[in-house]
N, C-alpha and C positions, 0 to 999 in steps of 0.2 A: 943644681943637684936635685935629683928626685928624692922625695921623702917617702914615696909609696910605690907599689908595683901592682899592676892590675892582676886580678885573680887569673886571667887567661895566661899571662906571661909566667906567672908562678906555677901554674898548672903545667904548662910546657917545660919549664925547668925541672920540676918534680919527675914528669914522664921521661925526660932525658936521663936524670940521675938514677932512676929506678929501672929503666928499660921496660916499663910496662904502661899500659893504658890506665889512666886515673879518672875516677869519677868525683865529682864535687858533692858533698852531702852536708846540709846544715842539720844540726842537732842540738836540742836544748832540754835543760831540765828546770827545776824551780829556781836556780840560782844563776845560771849563765847559759850562754848560747856559744856553740863552737862551729866552725866550718872545717870539715874534714876532707882530705883528699884521700880517698880509699881506692883499693884494687876492686874490679868489679865482683870478685867472688867473696868479698868481705861483707858480712852481715852484722851490722852494729845497730843496736836498738836503744841503748842507754849508756850513760857514763857517770862517774862520781870522781871527786877530786880527793886524793889521799896525800896527806902532807908528806909522807915518806917516799911514795912511789910515783907521784904525779897523777896524771889522769888514768883511770881504769876504765875500760870499755867492756861492754856485755853484749852478747847476741840475743836473738829472740827468745832463746830457751833459758836466759839468765847465766849462761856459761861465759866466764871471762875470756876475751880475745886475747890470745897470747902473741900473735904476730904484730910486728910494729906498724903503726899507722904511718903512711908515707908523709902526711903533713897535717899538722893541727894548728889551727888559727883561733885564738880566743877572740870573743866580740870586742874586747878593748883594742885590739890590734888591727881592726878593720876601720878604715877611715874612708867614708864615701865609697864603699864598695871595693876598696883596694887595701892590700896588705901593707903595713908600715915597715919600713926598714929598721925603724927604732925597735919594734918588736922582735925582728930578726936578730939584730945586734944584741939585745938583751936576753935572748934565748927564750922569749915567750912563745915565738913561732917555732915549733919543733919539726924537725925532718927525721924520719925513722926513729922517733923518740929521743933524738939528740940535737943539740944546738948546731947550727950550721957553721962551717969553718970560715975563717976570714977569706980564704981564697975562693970558696963557693959563693960567699956574700959578694965579693968583688965581681965575680962572674955574673951573678944575678943582677947587679947594678948595671953592668955593661949590657946585658940582654935587655933591660928595661928602657935603655936609651936607644936601642936600635929601632 
């Protein structure tokens, strides 16, 4: 059984789910690094972690980005350049700011085996 899924396979899955082209962006601050899958028109310059609301993202002008990020992968859930299924199961890897459903997780595991 696969424990990780390649970034490419995960990107393809997110593109199929959102119906939009996705870009991969690495972003970091003093405390952590994130890998983001974003839409081409999203301008994200920085982020902070809020205990109540989770990750908050800001554009170049310092305005908070209100639209959901298609996929957020914390650095702890990247293993040798692949996203861990454990991070998906625990809800650390977020899709549209939500945890992925069991059905979608099963579909993603099936896709990673193909």
